[in-house]
OpenMM code with the backbone's topology and positions (N, CA, C; nanometers):
from openmm import Vec3, app, unit

residues = "UNK UNK UNK UNK UNK UNK UNK UNK UNK UNK UNK UNK UNK UNK UNK UNK UNK UNK UNK UNK UNK UNK UNK UNK UNK UNK UNK UNK UNK UNK UNK UNK UNK UNK UNK UNK UNK UNK UNK UNK UNK UNK UNK UNK UNK UNK UNK UNK UNK UNK UNK UNK UNK UNK UNK UNK UNK UNK UNK UNK UNK UNK UNK UNK UNK UNK UNK UNK UNK UNK UNK UNK UNK".split()
positions = [
    Vec3(13.1239, 2.8723, 7.7058),
    Vec3(13.0705, 2.9974, 7.6571),
    Vec3(13.1443, 3.1137, 7.7219),
    Vec3(13.1607, 3.2163, 7.6437),
    Vec3(13.2335, 3.3330, 7.6910),
    Vec3(13.1469, 3.4145, 7.7855),
    Vec3(13.2103, 3.4701, 7.8853),
    Vec3(13.1375, 3.5533, 7.9809),
    Vec3(13.1586, 3.7013, 7.9543),
    Vec3(13.2400, 3.7302, 7.8575),
    Vec3(13.2665, 3.8699, 7.8256),
    Vec3(13.1535, 3.9289, 7.7422),
    Vec3(13.1502, 4.0609, 7.7402),
    Vec3(13.0557, 4.1308, 7.6534),
    Vec3(13.1028, 4.1202, 7.5094),
    Vec3(13.0100, 4.1331, 7.4196),
    Vec3(13.0461, 4.1383, 7.2779),
    Vec3(13.1169, 4.2710, 7.2509),
    Vec3(13.2166, 4.2673, 7.1670),
    Vec3(13.2905, 4.3890, 7.1342),
    Vec3(13.1994, 4.4842, 7.0575),
    Vec3(13.2035, 4.6132, 7.0895),
    Vec3(13.1172, 4.7080, 7.0177),
    Vec3(13.1632, 4.7248, 6.8729),
    Vec3(13.0668, 4.7454, 6.7855),
    Vec3(13.0973, 4.7672, 6.6442),
    Vec3(13.1654, 4.9021, 6.6277),
    Vec3(13.2672, 4.9046, 6.5431),
    Vec3(13.3372, 5.0296, 6.5152),
    Vec3(13.2791, 5.0925, 6.3899),
    Vec3(13.2685, 5.2229, 6.3908),
    Vec3(13.2196, 5.2934, 6.2728),
    Vec3(13.3318, 5.3028, 6.1704),
    Vec3(13.2969, 5.2844, 6.0455),
    Vec3(13.3943, 5.2967, 5.9377),
    Vec3(13.3982, 5.4427, 5.8952),
    Vec3(13.5169, 5.4994, 5.8972),
    Vec3(13.5331, 5.6385, 5.8564),
    Vec3(13.5474, 5.6459, 5.7051),
    Vec3(13.4935, 5.7495, 5.6428),
    Vec3(13.5104, 5.7637, 5.4977),
    Vec3(13.6567, 5.7835, 5.4612),
    Vec3(13.6906, 5.7490, 5.3374),
    Vec3(13.8309, 5.7607, 5.2971),
    Vec3(13.8722, 5.9081, 5.2936),
    Vec3(14.0005, 5.9357, 5.3171),
    Vec3(14.0435, 6.0757, 5.3308),
    Vec3(14.0421, 6.1561, 5.2012),
    Vec3(14.0604, 6.0919, 5.0871),
    Vec3(14.0730, 6.1665, 4.9619),
    Vec3(13.9376, 6.2033, 4.9026),
    Vec3(13.8447, 6.1078, 4.8976),
    Vec3(13.7157, 6.1317, 4.8333),
    Vec3(13.6014, 6.1486, 4.9333),
    Vec3(13.6211, 6.1077, 5.0576),
    Vec3(13.5157, 6.1187, 5.1574),
    Vec3(13.4006, 6.0240, 5.1314),
    Vec3(13.4301, 5.9097, 5.0709),
    Vec3(13.3271, 5.8144, 5.0328),
    Vec3(13.3374, 5.6907, 5.1208),
    Vec3(13.2244, 5.6466, 5.1747),
    Vec3(13.2220, 5.5310, 5.2637),
    Vec3(13.2421, 5.4007, 5.1869),
    Vec3(13.1891, 5.3915, 5.0650),
    Vec3(13.2048, 5.2692, 4.9856),
    Vec3(13.3509, 5.2465, 4.9470),
    Vec3(13.4208, 5.3530, 4.9164),
    Vec3(13.5633, 5.3416, 4.8832),
    Vec3(13.6403, 5.2949, 5.0064),
    Vec3(13.6039, 5.3457, 5.1237),
    Vec3(13.6718, 5.3053, 5.2470),
    Vec3(13.6473, 5.1579, 5.2770),
    Vec3(13.5247, 5.1108, 5.2555),
    Vec3(13.4949, 4.9692, 5.2784),
    Vec3(13.5717, 4.8817, 5.1804),
    Vec3(13.5786, 4.9240, 5.0558),
    Vec3(13.6538, 4.8481, 4.9559),
    Vec3(13.8021, 4.8464, 4.9911),
    Vec3(13.8515, 4.9575, 5.0405),
    Vec3(13.9913, 4.9660, 5.0817),
    Vec3(14.0191, 4.8683, 5.1958),
    Vec3(13.9256, 4.8569, 5.2891),
    Vec3(13.9425, 4.7632, 5.3999),
    Vec3(13.9393, 4.6187, 5.3512),
    Vec3(13.8651, 4.5904, 5.2451),
    Vec3(13.8614, 4.4550, 5.1902),
    Vec3(13.9916, 4.4204, 5.1192),
    Vec3(14.0508, 4.5169, 5.0522),
    Vec3(14.1760, 4.4935, 4.9801),
    Vec3(14.2934, 4.4818, 5.0770),
    Vec3(14.2844, 4.5509, 5.1895),
    Vec3(14.3953, 4.5566, 5.2844),
    Vec3(14.4317, 4.4171, 5.3355),
    Vec3(14.5623, 4.3867, 5.3348),
    Vec3(14.6106, 4.2619, 5.3925),
    Vec3(14.7133, 4.2929, 5.5004),
    Vec3(14.7090, 4.2173, 5.6067),
    Vec3(14.8015, 4.2314, 5.7194),
    Vec3(14.8002, 4.3717, 5.7790),
    Vec3(14.6888, 4.4421, 5.7696),
    Vec3(14.6769, 4.5736, 5.8308),
    Vec3(14.7503, 4.6847, 5.7592),
    Vec3(14.7915, 4.6610, 5.6360),
    Vec3(14.8687, 4.7615, 5.5619),
    Vec3(14.7740, 4.8479, 5.4782),
    Vec3(14.7164, 4.9449, 5.5441),
    Vec3(14.6178, 5.0298, 5.4780),
    Vec3(14.6819, 5.1238, 5.3773),
    Vec3(14.8048, 5.1667, 5.4033),
    Vec3(14.8707, 5.2584, 5.3106),
    Vec3(14.8951, 5.1908, 5.1760),
    Vec3(14.9240, 5.0614, 5.1765),
    Vec3(14.9430, 4.9881, 5.0509),
    Vec3(14.8100, 4.9788, 4.9766),
    Vec3(14.7020, 4.9517, 5.0495),
    Vec3(14.5697, 4.9450, 4.9876),
    Vec3(14.5307, 5.0810, 4.9295),
    Vec3(14.5640, 5.1897, 4.9992),
    Vec3(14.5353, 5.3237, 4.9483),
    Vec3(14.6100, 5.3490, 4.8183),
    Vec3(14.7371, 5.3105, 4.8133),
    Vec3(14.8155, 5.3305, 4.6914),
    Vec3(14.7545, 5.2548, 4.5748),
    Vec3(14.7094, 5.1326, 4.5988),
    Vec3(14.6496, 5.0518, 4.4922),
    Vec3(14.5219, 5.1174, 4.4411),
    Vec3(14.4331, 5.1543, 4.5322),
    Vec3(14.3035, 5.2101, 4.4921),
    Vec3(14.3195, 5.3474, 4.4287),
    Vec3(14.3981, 5.4347, 4.4906),
    Vec3(14.4145, 5.5687, 4.4354),
    Vec3(14.4903, 5.5653, 4.3032),
    Vec3(14.5811, 5.4705, 4.2867),
    Vec3(14.6493, 5.4528, 4.1580),
    Vec3(14.5519, 5.4107, 4.0496),
    Vec3(14.4613, 5.3194, 4.0847),
    Vec3(14.3592, 5.2767, 3.9892),
    Vec3(14.2656, 5.3926, 3.9552),
    Vec3(14.2302, 5.4732, 4.0555),
    Vec3(14.1437, 5.5882, 4.0302),
    Vec3(14.2131, 5.6910, 3.9412),
    Vec3(14.3442, 5.7084, 3.9576),
    Vec3(14.4186, 5.7997, 3.8706),
    Vec3(14.4162, 5.7502, 3.7264),
    Vec3(14.4299, 5.6192, 3.7071),
    Vec3(14.4238, 5.5618, 3.5720),
    Vec3(14.2853, 5.5823, 3.5109),
    Vec3(14.1814, 5.5654, 3.5912),
    Vec3(14.0449, 5.5869, 3.5422),
    Vec3(14.0275, 5.7322, 3.5002),
    Vec3(14.0799, 5.8248, 3.5795),
    Vec3(14.0671, 5.9672, 3.5480),
    Vec3(14.1415, 6.0017, 3.4194),
    Vec3(14.2566, 5.9378, 3.3956),
    Vec3(14.3329, 5.9649, 3.2739),
    Vec3(14.2634, 5.9097, 3.1500),
    Vec3(14.2089, 5.7886, 3.1600),
    Vec3(14.1552, 5.7208, 3.0422),
    Vec3(14.0119, 5.7594, 3.0092),
    Vec3(13.9386, 5.8134, 3.1047),
    Vec3(13.8009, 5.8534, 3.0765),
    Vec3(13.7787, 5.9948, 3.1278),
    Vec3(13.6706, 6.0542, 3.0831),
    Vec3(13.6404, 6.1901, 3.1273),
    Vec3(13.5456, 6.1905, 3.2468),
    Vec3(13.5176, 6.0726, 3.3021),
    Vec3(13.4248, 6.0617, 3.4145),
    Vec3(13.4999, 6.0684, 3.5469),
    Vec3(13.4259, 6.0959, 3.6502),
    Vec3(13.4810, 6.0994, 3.7856),
    Vec3(13.5098, 5.9561, 3.8315),
    Vec3(13.6273, 5.9294, 3.8898),
    Vec3(13.6636, 5.7925, 3.9280),
    Vec3(13.5679, 5.7285, 4.0285),
    Vec3(13.5152, 5.8066, 4.1220),
    Vec3(13.4246, 5.7497, 4.2218),
    Vec3(13.2932, 5.7087, 4.1564),
    Vec3(13.2480, 5.7850, 4.0577),
    Vec3(13.1258, 5.7495, 3.9858),
    Vec3(13.1445, 5.6189, 3.9097),
    Vec3(13.2598, 5.6016, 3.8473),
    Vec3(13.2892, 5.4779, 3.7747),
    Vec3(13.2941, 5.3609, 3.8727),
    Vec3(13.3535, 5.3820, 3.9890),
    Vec3(13.3624, 5.2784, 4.0916),
    Vec3(13.2236, 5.2368, 4.1395),
    Vec3(13.1377, 5.3345, 4.1680),
    Vec3(13.0029, 5.3030, 4.2151),
    Vec3(12.9207, 5.2345, 4.1064),
    Vec3(12.9392, 5.2739, 3.9810),
    Vec3(12.8707, 5.2080, 3.8695),
    Vec3(12.9164, 5.0626, 3.8586),
    Vec3(13.0468, 5.0384, 3.8776),
    Vec3(13.0994, 4.9019, 3.8732),
    Vec3(13.0410, 4.8182, 3.9864),
    Vec3(13.0242, 4.8770, 4.1039),
    Vec3(12.9636, 4.8036, 4.2148),
    Vec3(12.8191, 4.7666, 4.1843),
    Vec3(12.7463, 4.8571, 4.1193),
    Vec3(12.6081, 4.8271, 4.0817),
    Vec3(12.6018, 4.7143, 3.9800),
    Vec3(12.6956, 4.7122, 3.8865),
    Vec3(12.6968, 4.6099, 3.7825),
    Vec3(12.7316, 4.4720, 3.8387),
    Vec3(12.8127, 4.4679, 3.9426),
    Vec3(12.8578, 4.3405, 3.9986),
    Vec3(12.7547, 4.2819, 4.0944),
    Vec3(12.6749, 4.3657, 4.1560),
    Vec3(12.5779, 4.3214, 4.2557),
    Vec3(12.4722, 4.2307, 4.1930),
    Vec3(12.4283, 4.1268, 4.2646),
    Vec3(12.3223, 4.0418, 4.2109),
    Vec3(12.1907, 4.1185, 4.1983),
    Vec3(12.1088, 4.0781, 4.1047),
    Vec3(11.9850, 4.1507, 4.0752),
    Vec3(11.8732, 4.1226, 4.1747),
    Vec3(11.8813, 4.0159, 4.2491),
    Vec3(11.7819, 3.9689, 4.3452),
    Vec3(11.6920, 4.0685, 4.3977),
] * unit.nanometer
topology = app.Topology()
chain = topology.addChain("A")
for resn in residues:
    res = topology.addResidue(resn, chain)
    for name in ("N", "CA", "C"):
        topology.addAtom(name, app.Element.getBySymbol(name[0]), res)
């Protein structure tokens, strides 16, 4: 058994462009090998496409998609 203390939990900062915590968490899930800038390009590129193809706000569409995917339990 380890004798060290448990590492303290780090707070997740909101993403810099939209200031949304859910977008930041999703960005951290997409990120591989610590390459956050690549994950940002992917997400912000997708948000730009959403903004072009619909008249809705991209973050609203993202949050609606999260609600639709979540189990109903």
